[in-house]
ROVEXTOR-604757 format. One record per residue: residue in three letters; x negated, y negated, z negated of N, C-alpha, C, CB in turn. Coordinates in nm, 3 decimals, always signed. Glycine has a CB too. Example, Ala and Ser with C-alpha at 12.3 -4.5 7.8 and 13.67 -1.06 7.14 Angstrom:
2
<"ALA" <-1.319 +0.569 -0.780> <-1.230 +0.450 -0.780> <-1.320 +0.330 -0.780> <-1.131 +0.447 -0.905>>
<"SER" <-1.285 +0.225 -0.708> <-1.367 +0.106 -0.714> <-1.290 -0.003 -0.787> <-1.408 +0.060 -0.572>>
END
This chain:
181
<"UNK" <-10.637 -1.716 -8.455> <-10.653 -1.857 -8.422> <-10.797 -1.880 -8.377> <-10.618 -1.948 -8.544>>
<"UNK" <-10.815 -1.975 -8.288> <-10.946 -2.001 -8.230> <-11.031 -2.098 -8.311> <-10.929 -2.053 -8.092>>
<"UNK" <-11.009 -2.110 -8.441> <-11.087 -2.205 -8.522> <-11.228 -2.149 -8.545> <-11.017 -2.233 -8.658>>
<"UNK" <-11.326 -2.227 -8.508> <-11.465 -2.191 -8.538> <-11.498 -2.226 -8.681> <-11.562 -2.262 -8.443>>
<"UNK" <-11.443 -2.338 -8.729> <-11.463 -2.376 -8.868> <-11.357 -2.478 -8.907> <-11.605 -2.433 -8.890>>
<"UNK" <-11.335 -2.489 -9.038> <-11.252 -2.596 -9.092> <-11.336 -2.671 -9.194> <-11.121 -2.540 -9.156>>
<"UNK" <-11.305 -2.799 -9.207> <-11.380 -2.887 -9.298> <-11.279 -2.971 -9.375> <-11.482 -2.977 -9.221>>
<"UNK" <-11.297 -2.982 -9.505> <-11.216 -3.071 -9.587> <-11.309 -3.179 -9.644> <-11.142 -2.993 -9.703>>
<"UNK" <-11.268 -3.304 -9.629> <-11.347 -3.416 -9.677> <-11.262 -3.493 -9.777> <-11.394 -3.509 -9.560>>
<"UNK" <-11.313 -3.510 -9.898> <-11.244 -3.589 -10.000> <-11.327 -3.712 -10.028> <-11.221 -3.507 -10.129>>
<"UNK" <-11.261 -3.827 -10.025> <-11.326 -3.955 -10.046> <-11.250 -4.028 -10.156> <-11.332 -4.040 -9.914>>
<"UNK" <-11.321 -4.075 -10.257> <-11.258 -4.152 -10.364> <-11.320 -4.291 -10.366> <-11.276 -4.082 -10.503>>
<"UNK" <-11.235 -4.391 -10.346> <-11.279 -4.530 -10.345> <-11.252 -4.589 -10.483> <-11.207 -4.613 -10.232>>
<"UNK" <-11.357 -4.641 -10.547> <-11.343 -4.696 -10.681> <-11.376 -4.845 -10.687> <-11.432 -4.622 -10.776>>
<"UNK" <-11.421 -4.903 -10.575> <-11.451 -5.046 -10.568> <-11.444 -5.088 -10.422> <-11.591 -5.080 -10.630>>
<"UNK" <-11.418 -5.217 -10.401> <-11.416 -5.268 -10.264> <-11.558 -5.293 -10.215> <-11.331 -5.396 -10.255>>
<"UNK" <-11.571 -5.349 -10.097> <-11.702 -5.374 -10.037> <-11.788 -5.474 -10.112> <-11.685 -5.420 -9.898>>
<"UNK" <-11.728 -5.553 -10.201> <-11.802 -5.649 -10.282> <-11.834 -5.595 -10.421> <-11.724 -5.778 -10.295>>
<"UNK" <-11.791 -5.470 -10.448> <-11.817 -5.409 -10.577> <-11.710 -5.436 -10.681> <-11.947 -5.457 -10.629>>
<"UNK" <-11.601 -5.504 -10.643> <-11.492 -5.530 -10.736> <-11.415 -5.399 -10.758> <-11.397 -5.644 -10.683>>
<"UNK" <-11.410 -5.356 -10.883> <-11.345 -5.228 -10.916> <-11.197 -5.230 -10.878> <-11.360 -5.198 -11.065>>
<"UNK" <-11.149 -5.113 -10.842> <-11.006 -5.095 -10.814> <-10.966 -4.960 -10.871> <-10.976 -5.103 -10.659>>
<"UNK" <-10.836 -4.940 -10.888> <-10.790 -4.807 -10.927> <-10.833 -4.709 -10.821> <-10.636 -4.804 -10.948>>
<"UNK" <-10.867 -4.587 -10.856> <-10.916 -4.494 -10.755> <-10.813 -4.471 -10.643> <-10.953 -4.361 -10.819>>
<"UNK" <-10.863 -4.476 -10.523> <-10.783 -4.444 -10.404> <-10.847 -4.319 -10.345> <-10.779 -4.565 -10.299>>
<"UNK" <-10.770 -4.214 -10.333> <-10.823 -4.088 -10.281> <-10.769 -4.066 -10.141> <-10.786 -3.969 -10.375>>
<"UNK" <-10.862 -4.027 -10.053> <-10.828 -3.990 -9.915> <-10.883 -3.849 -9.891> <-10.887 -4.093 -9.811>>
<"UNK" <-10.806 -3.768 -9.823> <-10.851 -3.634 -9.788> <-10.827 -3.611 -9.639> <-10.777 -3.525 -9.874>>
<"UNK" <-10.929 -3.565 -9.572> <-10.918 -3.530 -9.430> <-10.938 -3.380 -9.414> <-11.020 -3.608 -9.344>>
<"UNK" <-10.854 -3.320 -9.333> <-10.867 -3.179 -9.297> <-10.901 -3.175 -9.148> <-10.735 -3.098 -9.328>>
<"UNK" <-11.011 -3.109 -9.114> <-11.056 -3.101 -8.976> <-11.068 -2.955 -8.936> <-11.191 -3.174 -8.957>>
<"UNK" <-11.032 -2.926 -8.813> <-11.047 -2.791 -8.759> <-11.118 -2.800 -8.624> <-10.909 -2.720 -8.744>>
<"UNK" <-11.219 -2.720 -8.606> <-11.292 -2.713 -8.480> <-11.239 -2.591 -8.406> <-11.449 -2.705 -8.502>>
<"UNK" <-11.179 -2.617 -8.289> <-11.116 -2.508 -8.214> <-11.167 -2.507 -8.070> <-10.963 -2.522 -8.216>>
<"UNK" <-11.160 -2.390 -8.010> <-11.194 -2.375 -7.868> <-11.084 -2.438 -7.785> <-11.215 -2.226 -7.830>>
<"UNK" <-11.123 -2.512 -7.683> <-11.027 -2.572 -7.591> <-11.006 -2.475 -7.475> <-11.077 -2.713 -7.540>>
<"UNK" <-10.889 -2.411 -7.466> <-10.867 -2.312 -7.360> <-10.863 -2.374 -7.221> <-10.738 -2.238 -7.385>>
<"UNK" <-10.852 -2.507 -7.213> <-10.843 -2.574 -7.084> <-10.968 -2.653 -7.048> <-10.724 -2.665 -7.083>>
<"UNK" <-11.075 -2.634 -7.123> <-11.200 -2.704 -7.093> <-11.245 -2.670 -6.951> <-11.311 -2.667 -7.196>>
<"UNK" <-11.280 -2.773 -6.876> <-11.332 -2.752 -6.742> <-11.229 -2.727 -6.635> <-11.424 -2.641 -6.743>>
<"UNK" <-11.100 -2.734 -6.668> <-10.998 -2.711 -6.566> <-10.876 -2.800 -6.590> <-10.956 -2.563 -6.564>>
<"UNK" <-10.810 -2.836 -6.482> <-10.688 -2.915 -6.490> <-10.570 -2.821 -6.489> <-10.679 -3.018 -6.374>>
<"UNK" <-10.481 -2.836 -6.587> <-10.356 -2.760 -6.590> <-10.243 -2.855 -6.625> <-10.363 -2.641 -6.694>>
<"UNK" <-10.125 -2.825 -6.574> <-10.008 -2.908 -6.604> <-9.944 -2.870 -6.737> <-9.905 -2.895 -6.493>>
<"UNK" <-9.942 -2.743 -6.769> <-9.873 -2.695 -6.889> <-9.970 -2.687 -7.006> <-9.808 -2.557 -6.863>>
<"UNK" <-9.961 -2.783 -7.097> <-10.050 -2.788 -7.214> <-9.983 -2.733 -7.340> <-10.095 -2.931 -7.239>>
<"UNK" <-9.875 -2.660 -7.326> <-9.799 -2.614 -7.442> <-9.881 -2.525 -7.537> <-9.676 -2.538 -7.396>>
<"UNK" <-9.981 -2.459 -7.486> <-10.068 -2.379 -7.575> <-10.136 -2.469 -7.679> <-10.175 -2.302 -7.492>>
<"UNK" <-10.175 -2.590 -7.636> <-10.235 -2.686 -7.730> <-10.131 -2.746 -7.823> <-10.308 -2.797 -7.653>>
<"UNK" <-10.008 -2.767 -7.773> <-9.900 -2.814 -7.862> <-9.886 -2.718 -7.979> <-9.764 -2.826 -7.784>>
<"UNK" <-9.876 -2.589 -7.945> <-9.855 -2.485 -8.047> <-9.974 -2.476 -8.142> <-9.830 -2.349 -7.982>>
<"UNK" <-10.094 -2.485 -8.088> <-10.214 -2.477 -8.171> <-10.217 -2.592 -8.271> <-10.341 -2.479 -8.084>>
<"UNK" <-10.186 -2.713 -8.228> <-10.180 -2.827 -8.319> <-10.080 -2.804 -8.431> <-10.145 -2.954 -8.243>>
<"UNK" <-9.963 -2.753 -8.397> <-9.860 -2.725 -8.498> <-9.905 -2.621 -8.599> <-9.733 -2.679 -8.432>>
<"UNK" <-9.965 -2.513 -8.549> <-10.012 -2.407 -8.641> <-10.122 -2.458 -8.733> <-10.064 -2.286 -8.560>>
<"UNK" <-10.214 -2.538 -8.680> <-10.321 -2.592 -8.764> <-10.266 -2.689 -8.868> <-10.428 -2.662 -8.678>>
<"UNK" <-10.165 -2.766 -8.831> <-10.100 -2.854 -8.927> <-10.038 -2.776 -9.040> <-9.996 -2.939 -8.859>>
<"UNK" <-9.969 -2.668 -9.008> <-9.908 -2.582 -9.110> <-10.015 -2.521 -9.200> <-9.825 -2.471 -9.045>>
<"UNK" <-10.125 -2.484 -9.142> <-10.231 -2.417 -9.218> <-10.309 -2.512 -9.308> <-10.326 -2.349 -9.122>>
<"UNK" <-10.335 -2.636 -9.263> <-10.429 -2.722 -9.334> <-10.368 -2.838 -9.411> <-10.524 -2.776 -9.238>>
<"UNK" <-10.252 -2.889 -9.371> <-10.200 -3.010 -9.436> <-10.164 -2.988 -9.582> <-10.078 -3.060 -9.363>>
<"UNK" <-10.108 -2.874 -9.615> <-10.076 -2.845 -9.755> <-10.200 -2.846 -9.841> <-10.005 -2.710 -9.767>>
<"UNK" <-10.309 -2.791 -9.789> <-10.435 -2.791 -9.864> <-10.486 -2.934 -9.883> <-10.542 -2.707 -9.792>>
<"UNK" <-10.475 -3.016 -9.779> <-10.521 -3.156 -9.789> <-10.441 -3.230 -9.896> <-10.509 -3.228 -9.652>>
<"UNK" <-10.310 -3.214 -9.894> <-10.225 -3.280 -9.994> <-10.259 -3.229 -10.133> <-10.074 -3.256 -9.963>>
<"UNK" <-10.286 -3.099 -10.146> <-10.324 -3.042 -10.276> <-10.453 -3.101 -10.330> <-10.339 -2.893 -10.264>>
<"UNK" <-10.549 -3.128 -10.243> <-10.675 -3.188 -10.285> <-10.661 -3.336 -10.321> <-10.779 -3.173 -10.177>>
<"UNK" <-10.554 -3.398 -10.274> <-10.532 -3.540 -10.300> <-10.517 -3.566 -10.449> <-10.408 -3.590 -10.225>>
<"UNK" <-10.450 -3.477 -10.519> <-10.433 -3.492 -10.663> <-10.314 -3.577 -10.702> <-10.555 -3.551 -10.722>>
<"UNK" <-10.273 -3.671 -10.619> <-10.156 -3.755 -10.646> <-10.057 -3.743 -10.532> <-10.198 -3.902 -10.665>>
<"UNK" <-9.958 -3.828 -10.536> <-9.858 -3.827 -10.430> <-9.913 -3.891 -10.302> <-9.731 -3.900 -10.476>>
<"UNK" <-9.894 -3.828 -10.188> <-9.940 -3.887 -10.063> <-9.855 -4.008 -10.026> <-9.936 -3.784 -9.950>>
<"UNK" <-9.922 -4.115 -9.987> <-9.855 -4.239 -9.948> <-9.880 -4.268 -9.800> <-9.905 -4.357 -10.035>>
<"UNK" <-10.000 -4.241 -9.753> <-10.039 -4.271 -9.616> <-10.084 -4.143 -9.546> <-10.150 -4.377 -9.612>>
<"UNK" <-10.077 -4.147 -9.413> <-10.125 -4.034 -9.334> <-10.169 -4.078 -9.197> <-10.017 -3.927 -9.323>>
<"UNK" <-10.239 -3.988 -9.128> <-10.285 -4.017 -8.993> <-10.341 -3.892 -8.928> <-10.391 -4.127 -8.994>>
<"UNK" <-10.364 -3.899 -8.796> <-10.413 -3.783 -8.722> <-10.501 -3.831 -8.607> <-10.296 -3.696 -8.669>>
<"UNK" <-10.591 -3.743 -8.564> <-10.682 -3.778 -8.455> <-10.737 -3.649 -8.393> <-10.799 -3.869 -8.505>>
<"UNK" <-10.799 -3.666 -8.277> <-10.865 -3.553 -8.211> <-10.988 -3.604 -8.137> <-10.768 -3.481 -8.113>>
<"UNK" <-11.095 -3.526 -8.146> <-11.216 -3.550 -8.067> <-11.225 -3.433 -7.969> <-11.347 -3.563 -8.159>>
<"UNK" <-11.220 -3.465 -7.841> <-11.224 -3.362 -7.737> <-11.365 -3.355 -7.681> <-11.120 -3.393 -7.623>>
<"UNK" <-11.418 -3.234 -7.672> <-11.550 -3.214 -7.613> <-11.551 -3.256 -7.467> <-11.592 -3.068 -7.625>>
<"UNK" <-11.671 -3.282 -7.413> <-11.685 -3.344 -7.282> <-11.636 -3.261 -7.163> <-11.827 -3.377 -7.260>>
<"UNK" <-11.610 -3.133 -7.181> <-11.552 -3.054 -7.073> <-11.400 -3.058 -7.074> <-11.599 -2.910 -7.083>>
<"UNK" <-11.343 -3.128 -7.171> <-11.198 -3.143 -7.179> <-11.157 -3.280 -7.130> <-11.149 -3.120 -7.322>>
<"UNK" <-11.030 -3.311 -7.146> <-10.979 -3.442 -7.108> <-10.898 -3.501 -7.223> <-10.893 -3.433 -6.981>>
<"UNK" <-10.879 -3.631 -7.219> <-10.809 -3.701 -7.325> <-10.671 -3.642 -7.351> <-10.797 -3.848 -7.292>>
<"UNK" <-10.605 -3.598 -7.246> <-10.471 -3.540 -7.259> <-10.472 -3.415 -7.346> <-10.414 -3.507 -7.122>>
<"UNK" <-10.584 -3.345 -7.352> <-10.594 -3.227 -7.440> <-10.585 -3.269 -7.587> <-10.726 -3.150 -7.414>>
<"UNK" <-10.647 -3.380 -7.620> <-10.636 -3.433 -7.756> <-10.494 -3.475 -7.787> <-10.731 -3.550 -7.776>>
<"UNK" <-10.431 -3.544 -7.691> <-10.291 -3.584 -7.710> <-10.201 -3.464 -7.729> <-10.243 -3.666 -7.591>>
<"UNK" <-10.228 -3.357 -7.656> <-10.146 -3.236 -7.669> <-10.161 -3.172 -7.807> <-10.183 -3.134 -7.561>>
<"UNK" <-10.278 -3.185 -7.867> <-10.299 -3.129 -8.002> <-10.227 -3.211 -8.109> <-10.448 -3.123 -8.033>>
<"UNK" <-10.227 -3.345 -8.094> <-10.179 -3.428 -8.204> <-10.035 -3.477 -8.191> <-10.267 -3.546 -8.218>>
<"UNK" <-9.973 -3.467 -8.074> <-9.841 -3.529 -8.063> <-9.720 -3.435 -8.072> <-9.833 -3.600 -7.936>>
<"UNK" <-9.701 -3.340 -7.985> <-9.570 -3.274 -7.984> <-9.533 -3.195 -8.109> <-9.565 -3.183 -7.870>>
<"UNK" <-9.628 -3.125 -8.172> <-9.589 -3.035 -8.281> <-9.665 -3.056 -8.412> <-9.608 -2.895 -8.239>>
<"UNK" <-9.761 -3.145 -8.418> <-9.837 -3.165 -8.540> <-9.760 -3.246 -8.644> <-9.969 -3.233 -8.508>>
<"UNK" <-9.676 -3.337 -8.600> <-9.605 -3.425 -8.692> <-9.516 -3.352 -8.790> <-9.523 -3.521 -8.615>>
<"UNK" <-9.445 -3.251 -8.746> <-9.350 -3.181 -8.834> <-9.419 -3.120 -8.956> <-9.278 -3.071 -8.756>>
<"UNK" <-9.528 -3.042 -8.940> <-9.592 -2.989 -9.061> <-9.659 -3.097 -9.147> <-9.695 -2.886 -9.022>>
<"UNK" <-9.703 -3.205 -9.084> <-9.761 -3.314 -9.163> <-9.653 -3.378 -9.251> <-9.825 -3.421 -9.071>>
<"UNK" <-9.536 -3.406 -9.192> <-9.427 -3.467 -9.268> <-9.379 -3.372 -9.379> <-9.310 -3.502 -9.175>>
<"UNK" <-9.372 -3.245 -9.350> <-9.330 -3.148 -9.451> <-9.427 -3.148 -9.569> <-9.320 -3.007 -9.391>>
<"UNK" <-9.555 -3.154 -9.540> <-9.657 -3.149 -9.647> <-9.656 -3.275 -9.733> <-9.795 -3.131 -9.586>>
<"UNK" <-9.621 -3.391 -9.676> <-9.621 -3.514 -9.754> <-9.485 -3.544 -9.816> <-9.664 -3.631 -9.666>>
<"UNK" <-9.386 -3.460 -9.788> <-9.255 -3.479 -9.848> <-9.179 -3.596 -9.792> <-9.268 -3.495 -9.995>>
<"UNK" <-9.177 -3.610 -9.663> <-9.105 -3.720 -9.598> <-9.175 -3.763 -9.472> <-9.090 -3.839 -9.692>>
<"UNK" <-9.189 -3.893 -9.457> <-9.261 -3.943 -9.342> <-9.171 -3.997 -9.233> <-9.346 -3.836 -9.286>>
<"UNK" <-9.093 -4.098 -9.264> <-9.007 -4.160 -9.164> <-9.086 -4.241 -9.063> <-8.903 -4.248 -9.232>>
<"UNK" <-9.202 -4.291 -9.103> <-9.281 -4.376 -9.015> <-9.362 -4.292 -8.915> <-9.376 -4.465 -9.097>>
<"UNK" <-9.385 -4.353 -8.801> <-9.470 -4.294 -8.699> <-9.607 -4.261 -8.760> <-9.485 -4.389 -8.577>>
<"UNK" <-9.662 -4.148 -8.726> <-9.794 -4.110 -8.777> <-9.898 -4.174 -8.685> <-9.812 -3.953 -8.783>>
<"UNK" <-9.982 -4.267 -8.740> <-10.083 -4.329 -8.654> <-10.180 -4.223 -8.601> <-10.160 -4.438 -8.732>>
<"UNK" <-10.229 -4.247 -8.479> <-10.315 -4.146 -8.418> <-10.422 -4.209 -8.331> <-10.232 -4.048 -8.336>>
<"UNK" <-10.521 -4.127 -8.300> <-10.633 -4.169 -8.216> <-10.690 -4.043 -8.152> <-10.742 -4.246 -8.299>>
<"UNK" <-10.739 -4.057 -8.030> <-10.806 -3.945 -7.963> <-10.915 -4.002 -7.874> <-10.705 -3.860 -7.879>>
<"UNK" <-11.020 -3.923 -7.856> <-11.127 -3.965 -7.766> <-11.204 -3.844 -7.716> <-11.221 -4.064 -7.836>>
<"UNK" <-11.279 -3.865 -7.610> <-11.372 -3.765 -7.556> <-11.510 -3.801 -7.611> <-11.371 -3.762 -7.396>>
<"UNK" <-11.583 -3.703 -7.659> <-11.715 -3.733 -7.715> <-11.798 -3.606 -7.725> <-11.703 -3.800 -7.854>>
<"UNK" <-11.925 -3.627 -7.753> <-12.019 -3.517 -7.766> <-12.036 -3.472 -7.910> <-12.152 -3.557 -7.710>>
<"UNK" <-12.122 -3.375 -7.927> <-12.149 -3.316 -8.058> <-12.189 -3.423 -8.159> <-12.261 -3.210 -8.047>>
<"UNK" <-12.128 -3.417 -8.276> <-12.162 -3.507 -8.386> <-12.093 -3.641 -8.382> <-12.307 -3.528 -8.389>>
<"UNK" <-12.006 -3.663 -8.285> <-11.937 -3.792 -8.274> <-11.843 -3.813 -8.392> <-11.860 -3.802 -8.141>>
<"UNK" <-11.835 -3.937 -8.437> <-11.739 -3.975 -8.540> <-11.614 -4.031 -8.475> <-11.801 -4.078 -8.638>>
<"UNK" <-11.503 -4.025 -8.548> <-11.379 -4.087 -8.502> <-11.318 -4.162 -8.619> <-11.280 -3.980 -8.445>>
<"UNK" <-11.260 -4.277 -8.588> <-11.185 -4.352 -8.688> <-11.043 -4.297 -8.690> <-11.188 -4.506 -8.659>>
<"UNK" <-11.013 -4.226 -8.796> <-10.883 -4.162 -8.814> <-10.791 -4.267 -8.878> <-10.894 -4.030 -8.904>>
<"UNK" <-10.691 -4.317 -8.805> <-10.609 -4.425 -8.859> <-10.513 -4.374 -8.967> <-10.529 -4.491 -8.747>>
<"UNK" <-10.486 -4.460 -9.063> <-10.391 -4.429 -9.169> <-10.283 -4.536 -9.172> <-10.463 -4.419 -9.307>>
<"UNK" <-10.161 -4.495 -9.203> <-10.050 -4.586 -9.219> <-9.953 -4.529 -9.320> <-9.980 -4.613 -9.086>>
<"UNK" <-9.875 -4.615 -9.382> <-9.778 -4.572 -9.484> <-9.682 -4.471 -9.423> <-9.700 -4.692 -9.542>>
<"UNK" <-9.650 -4.367 -9.497> <-9.567 -4.260 -9.442> <-9.421 -4.299 -9.424> <-9.575 -4.140 -9.531>>
<"UNK" <-9.373 -4.400 -9.498> <-9.232 -4.439 -9.489> <-9.212 -4.579 -9.430> <-9.169 -4.433 -9.626>>
<"UNK" <-9.306 -4.669 -9.455> <-9.293 -4.809 -9.414> <-9.394 -4.841 -9.304> <-9.312 -4.904 -9.535>>
<"UNK" <-9.351 -4.833 -9.181> <-9.442 -4.853 -9.068> <-9.510 -4.989 -9.068> <-9.367 -4.835 -8.938>>
<"UNK" <-9.447 -5.090 -9.127> <-9.503 -5.225 -9.126> <-9.567 -5.264 -9.258> <-9.396 -5.324 -9.091>>
<"UNK" <-9.608 -5.167 -9.337> <-9.681 -5.198 -9.460> <-9.827 -5.223 -9.423> <-9.669 -5.081 -9.564>>
<"UNK" <-9.858 -5.350 -9.395> <-9.992 -5.386 -9.350> <-10.100 -5.346 -9.450> <-10.000 -5.535 -9.325>>
<"UNK" <-10.068 -5.345 -9.579> <-10.166 -5.309 -9.681> <-10.209 -5.163 -9.672> <-10.109 -5.336 -9.819>>
<"UNK" <-10.138 -5.084 -9.596> <-10.173 -4.943 -9.580> <-10.237 -4.913 -9.446> <-10.050 -4.857 -9.597>>
<"UNK" <-10.252 -5.014 -9.358> <-10.323 -4.994 -9.232> <-10.470 -4.979 -9.266> <-10.298 -5.112 -9.129>>
<"UNK" <-10.527 -4.864 -9.236> <-10.664 -4.835 -9.277> <-10.721 -4.729 -9.184> <-10.669 -4.788 -9.425>>
<"UNK" <-10.846 -4.695 -9.204> <-10.908 -4.585 -9.131> <-10.998 -4.506 -9.224> <-10.988 -4.637 -9.010>>
<"UNK" <-11.018 -4.383 -9.187> <-11.114 -4.296 -9.253> <-11.202 -4.240 -9.141> <-11.043 -4.180 -9.339>>
<"UNK" <-11.329 -4.272 -9.143> <-11.419 -4.225 -9.038> <-11.469 -4.086 -9.073> <-11.538 -4.324 -9.019>>
<"UNK" <-11.451 -3.992 -8.980> <-11.487 -3.853 -9.005> <-11.564 -3.797 -8.886> <-11.361 -3.767 -9.032>>
<"UNK" <-11.636 -3.689 -8.912> <-11.709 -3.619 -8.807> <-11.749 -3.481 -8.856> <-11.833 -3.699 -8.762>>
<"UNK" <-11.783 -3.395 -8.762> <-11.839 -3.264 -8.791> <-11.973 -3.259 -8.719> <-11.741 -3.145 -8.746>>
<"UNK" <-12.079 -3.234 -8.791> <-12.215 -3.247 -8.736> <-12.239 -3.165 -8.609> <-12.314 -3.206 -8.840>>
<"UNK" <-12.181 -3.048 -8.599> <-12.208 -2.962 -8.483> <-12.088 -2.947 -8.390> <-12.253 -2.825 -8.529>>
<"UNK" <-12.002 -3.048 -8.387> <-11.881 -3.039 -8.305> <-11.839 -3.180 -8.259> <-11.765 -2.971 -8.383>>
<"UNK" <-11.764 -3.187 -8.151> <-11.719 -3.077 -8.068> <-11.823 -3.038 -7.963> <-11.589 -3.113 -7.999>>
<"UNK" <-11.839 -2.910 -7.945> <-11.918 -2.864 -7.832> <-11.836 -2.895 -7.706> <-11.952 -2.709 -7.843>>
<"UNK" <-11.895 -2.885 -7.588> <-11.822 -2.926 -7.467> <-11.685 -2.860 -7.449> <-11.905 -2.897 -7.347>>
<"UNK" <-11.671 -2.737 -7.497> <-11.545 -2.664 -7.479> <-11.463 -2.656 -7.608> <-11.573 -2.524 -7.429>>
<"UNK" <-11.475 -2.758 -7.695> <-11.403 -2.757 -7.823> <-11.323 -2.886 -7.842> <-11.500 -2.738 -7.939>>
<"UNK" <-11.234 -2.878 -7.940> <-11.159 -2.994 -7.987> <-11.169 -2.995 -8.139> <-11.008 -2.990 -7.939>>
<"UNK" <-11.192 -3.113 -8.197> <-11.187 -3.129 -8.341> <-11.054 -3.197 -8.373> <-11.311 -3.213 -8.396>>
<"UNK" <-10.966 -3.123 -8.439> <-10.837 -3.178 -8.481> <-10.855 -3.234 -8.622> <-10.724 -3.070 -8.476>>
<"UNK" <-10.808 -3.356 -8.645> <-10.827 -3.426 -8.772> <-10.692 -3.472 -8.826> <-10.923 -3.546 -8.755>>
<"UNK" <-10.669 -3.448 -8.954> <-10.549 -3.495 -9.023> <-10.593 -3.555 -9.155> <-10.444 -3.380 -9.045>>
<"UNK" <-10.527 -3.660 -9.201> <-10.566 -3.721 -9.328> <-10.444 -3.766 -9.406> <-10.660 -3.839 -9.304>>
<"UNK" <-10.462 -3.769 -9.537> <-10.362 -3.823 -9.630> <-10.435 -3.910 -9.731> <-10.280 -3.709 -9.701>>
<"UNK" <-10.364 -4.007 -9.787> <-10.422 -4.094 -9.889> <-10.316 -4.123 -9.994> <-10.478 -4.226 -9.827>>
<"UNK" <-10.361 -4.150 -10.116> <-10.266 -4.182 -10.223> <-10.253 -4.332 -10.246> <-10.308 -4.114 -10.352>>
<"UNK" <-10.308 -4.412 -10.155> <-10.296 -4.557 -10.165> <-10.343 -4.624 -10.038> <-10.376 -4.609 -10.284>>
<"UNK" <-10.333 -4.755 -10.036> <-10.378 -4.834 -9.922> <-10.522 -4.879 -9.942> <-10.288 -4.954 -9.901>>
<"UNK" <-10.554 -4.994 -9.889> <-10.689 -5.049 -9.904> <-10.708 -5.104 -10.045> <-10.714 -5.159 -9.799>>
<"UNK" <-10.834 -5.113 -10.090> <-10.860 -5.175 -10.221> <-10.823 -5.324 -10.217> <-11.008 -5.157 -10.262>>
<"UNK" <-10.756 -5.371 -10.320> <-10.719 -5.513 -10.334> <-10.650 -5.569 -10.209> <-10.842 -5.596 -10.364>>
<"UNK" <-10.544 -5.505 -10.162> <-10.477 -5.554 -10.041> <-10.412 -5.691 -10.065> <-10.371 -5.453 -9.993>>
<"UNK" <-10.422 -5.775 -9.964> <-10.364 -5.908 -9.974> <-10.292 -5.950 -9.846> <-10.471 -6.009 -10.007>>
<"UNK" <-10.270 -5.856 -9.756> <-10.206 -5.889 -9.630> <-10.053 -5.880 -9.641> <-10.257 -5.798 -9.520>>
<"UNK" <-10.005 -5.780 -9.715> <-9.862 -5.765 -9.737> <-9.789 -5.706 -9.617> <-9.801 -5.897 -9.771>>
<"UNK" <-9.662 -5.735 -9.610> <-9.580 -5.687 -9.499> <-9.479 -5.795 -9.463> <-9.509 -5.552 -9.535>>
<"UNK" <-9.529 -5.914 -9.448> <-9.445 -6.030 -9.420> <-9.389 -6.027 -9.280> <-9.522 -6.156 -9.440>>
<"UNK" <-9.325 -6.136 -9.240> <-9.265 -6.142 -9.106> <-9.369 -6.127 -8.998> <-9.189 -6.274 -9.087>>
<"UNK" <-9.331 -6.061 -8.893> <-9.421 -6.036 -8.782> <-9.406 -6.150 -8.682> <-9.393 -5.898 -8.715>>
<"UNK" <-9.515 -6.220 -8.655> <-9.508 -6.334 -8.564> <-9.600 -6.319 -8.443> <-9.544 -6.460 -8.639>>
<"UNK" <-9.679 -6.215 -8.436> <-9.767 -6.202 -8.320> <-9.721 -6.100 -8.221> <-9.905 -6.168 -8.364>>
END
């Protein structure tokens, strides 16, 4: 596999932004820095990136869920593509084959896995979206986890990001009422 490095980030939230305590909410992100075989060139067939995303999901999602400590409730995925790549390279990593190993690791996942991709330089952060794994309209679980790798992506790399959480936001009050907008 073309992984230069993998990074696991564990975040435990014990209070909201005002300091009001909440039950611990744990989020874990698994990131892999990989060489982009299509950096600097346009190709129609991106299936090599489809397969790479799937293999990385199989390799890292189980570890992320294991670090969570509790049952996974929310999940999300993202990609940061180095500047010699294109946005479609990030989409190829996170869409066609990454979902299956993510759903297997969380034990379900009927809801669409929220995602984000962007082109950026070394050290760029990305807001990795999170959503409930079964209830797509659980507004209390719409959240983000901001992640980055200090020395990535280099121009010819992609940072693949996956996350799981054992809860939604601290003190949620939005609910999942009728959708009117």
